[in-house]
C-alpha positions as CSV (number, residue, x, y, z in Angstrom):
1,M,0.0,0.0,0.0
2,L,2.8,2.4,0.9
3,N,4.6,1.6,-2.4
4,R,1.4,2.4,-4.3
5,L,1.0,5.7,-2.5
6,V,4.7,6.6,-3.3
7,Y,4.2,5.8,-7.0
8,I,1.1,8.0,-7.1
9,V,2.0,11.0,-4.8
10,F,5.7,11.4,-5.9
11,P,5.0,11.8,-9.6
12,M,2.1,14.2,-8.9
13,M,4.4,16.4,-6.7
14,F,7.1,16.2,-9.3
15,I,4.7,17.4,-12.1
16,S,3.4,20.2,-9.9
17,F,6.9,21.4,-9.2
18,L,7.7,21.4,-12.9
19,S,4.6,23.5,-13.7
20,C,5.6,26.3,-11.3
21,E,7.4,29.2,-12.8
22,N,9.2,31.7,-10.8
23,D,9.5,34.8,-12.9
24,I,11.7,37.3,-11.0
25,N,9.6,40.3,-12.2
26,T,6.4,38.6,-10.9
27,I,8.0,37.9,-7.5
28,T,9.3,41.5,-7.3
29,S,6.0,43.0,-8.1
30,L,4.3,40.9,-5.5
31,S,6.7,41.9,-2.8
32,Q,6.3,45.7,-3.5
33,V,3.7,47.7,-1.7
34,D,1.6,50.0,-3.9
35,S,2.2,53.7,-3.4
36,L,-0.8,54.6,-1.3
37,P,-1.2,57.9,0.4
38,E,-0.7,57.9,4.1
39,E,-3.0,60.9,4.7
40,L,-6.1,62.1,2.9
41,A,-7.8,65.4,3.6
42,R,-10.8,67.2,2.2
43,E,-11.5,71.0,2.1
44,I,-8.1,72.0,3.4
45,R,-6.8,75.4,4.3
46,V,-3.1,75.8,5.2
47,V,-1.7,79.1,6.4
48,Y,2.0,79.8,5.8
49,S,3.4,82.3,8.2
50,D,6.8,83.8,9.1
51,S,7.5,85.5,12.4
52,G,3.8,85.6,13.2
53,R,2.8,87.2,9.9
54,M,0.7,85.4,7.3
55,K,2.6,85.0,4.1
56,A,0.3,82.7,2.1
57,V,-2.9,80.6,2.3
58,L,-3.3,77.4,0.4
59,E,-6.8,75.9,-0.2
60,S,-7.8,72.7,-1.9
61,P,-10.9,70.5,-2.0
62,Y,-8.7,67.4,-1.7
63,M,-5.2,66.6,-0.7
64,K,-3.1,63.3,-0.5
65,K,0.1,63.1,1.4
66,Y,2.7,60.4,0.5
67,E,5.5,59.5,2.9
68,Q,8.3,58.0,0.8
69,K,12.0,58.6,0.2
70,D,10.9,62.0,-1.2
71,P,7.6,62.8,0.6
72,F,5.1,64.8,-1.4
73,Y,1.6,66.3,-1.3
74,E,-0.7,65.9,-4.3
75,F,-3.7,68.1,-5.0
76,P,-5.6,66.0,-7.7
77,A,-8.7,68.3,-7.6
78,G,-6.7,71.5,-7.9
79,F,-5.7,74.2,-5.5
80,R,-5.6,78.0,-4.8
81,V,-2.7,79.9,-3.2
82,I,-2.9,83.5,-2.1
83,F,0.2,85.4,-1.2
84,Y,0.0,88.4,1.2
85,D,2.2,91.5,1.7
86,S,3.4,92.7,5.1
87,A,0.1,94.6,5.7
88,M,-1.7,91.2,5.0
89,K,-3.2,92.4,1.8
90,P,-3.5,89.9,-1.0
91,Q,-0.8,90.4,-3.7
92,T,-0.9,87.3,-5.9
93,E,-3.2,84.4,-6.4
94,I,-2.3,81.1,-8.1
95,T,-4.9,78.5,-9.1
96,A,-4.7,75.2,-11.1
97,R,-6.7,72.1,-11.6
98,Y,-3.8,69.9,-10.4
99,G,-0.8,70.4,-8.1
100,I,2.0,68.4,-6.5
101,R,4.5,69.7,-3.8
102,N,7.8,68.0,-2.9
103,E,8.3,68.3,0.8
104,R,12.1,68.0,0.7
105,T,12.8,70.3,-2.2
106,K,10.0,72.8,-1.5
107,I,9.0,72.8,-5.1
108,M,5.3,72.9,-6.2
109,E,4.2,72.2,-9.7
110,A,0.9,73.5,-11.0
111,K,-0.7,71.9,-14.1
112,N,-3.8,72.2,-16.2
113,N,-5.4,75.7,-16.5
114,V,-2.9,77.5,-14.3
115,V,-3.8,81.1,-13.6
116,V,-1.6,83.6,-11.8
117,K,-3.2,87.0,-10.9
118,S,-1.1,89.9,-9.7
119,I,-3.7,92.0,-7.9
120,N,-1.8,95.3,-7.6
121,K,-0.6,95.3,-11.2
122,Q,-3.9,94.0,-12.6
123,E,-2.1,91.3,-14.6
124,Q,-2.9,87.7,-15.3
125,L,-0.7,84.9,-16.4
126,D,-2.3,81.8,-18.1
127,T,-0.4,78.6,-18.8
128,E,-0.6,74.9,-18.6
129,H,2.5,74.2,-16.4
130,L,4.1,76.4,-13.7
131,I,6.7,75.6,-11.1
132,W,7.0,77.5,-7.8
133,D,10.4,77.1,-6.0
134,E,9.6,78.2,-2.4
135,I,13.3,78.3,-1.4
136,K,14.4,80.5,-4.3
137,R,11.0,82.4,-4.1
138,T,10.7,82.1,-7.9
139,I,8.0,81.0,-10.4
140,Y,8.9,79.6,-13.8
141,S,7.5,77.9,-16.8
142,E,9.0,76.3,-19.9
143,V,5.7,76.1,-21.9
144,F,3.4,78.6,-23.7
145,V,2.4,81.6,-21.5
146,K,-0.1,84.4,-22.0
147,I,0.1,87.6,-19.9
148,T,-2.9,89.9,-19.9
149,R,-2.5,93.4,-18.8
150,P,-5.2,96.2,-18.8
151,D,-3.7,97.6,-22.1
152,R,-2.1,94.6,-23.8
153,V,-1.6,90.9,-24.2
154,I,1.8,89.3,-24.3
155,Y,2.6,85.7,-25.5
156,G,5.8,83.7,-25.0
157,D,7.3,80.2,-24.6
158,G,7.9,80.4,-20.9
159,L,8.9,82.8,-18.2
160,T,10.8,83.4,-15.0
161,S,9.4,85.5,-12.2
162,D,9.6,86.3,-8.5
163,Q,6.9,84.6,-6.4
164,D,4.7,87.7,-6.1
165,F,4.8,88.1,-9.9
166,S,6.0,91.7,-9.7
167,N,9.1,91.2,-11.9
168,Y,9.2,88.7,-14.7
169,T,11.1,87.8,-17.9
170,I,9.3,86.2,-20.8
171,K,11.1,83.7,-22.9
172,N,10.8,83.8,-26.7
173,L,8.4,86.7,-26.7
174,K,5.8,86.1,-29.5
175,G,4.0,89.3,-29.7
176,E,2.5,92.3,-27.9
177,F,-1.0,93.5,-28.8
178,Q,-2.8,96.6,-27.8
179,V,-6.1,96.0,-26.2
180,D,-8.8,98.7,-26.2
181,P,-10.1,98.9,-22.6
182,G,-13.6,99.5,-24.0
183,E,-13.6,96.1,-25.7
184,Q,-13.1,94.0,-22.7
């Protein structure tokens, strides 16, 4: 009886071992954990301050925080940031349909229908991709930009600016057109 069992079980086990395939990519993918956010928040409002003075306010309907080697925040439903002067008056507003902020490098990227409004200068920047470097306090873009002023519209292939959008340089200036204020 034992001999019969050995003749039946051993070949079955041998066949089953032969049918197993250990693809290294499959094993690696099974051992990795998906990149899931560690924190989720809805209807957020974050106030950035320095020495007790409000510098900026970030608002977003939805935020995800990822803790990895390079932790980052993602704003998949868009965001709005308002920068304030020393008298706490709004100076600049940035909105976009998507944003991502690297916690280590302090760089925030805005994508999809990005609008920057300079309140004092009555200027508006429209683009599809904008990067805000918090450490250098600069804003820049390498894609098409449109700047609308009360009296003209300027087009270019990118720009560099200070974070309050008061001084900027347009790359590859495409044109400057006079706008009749009565036509707006």
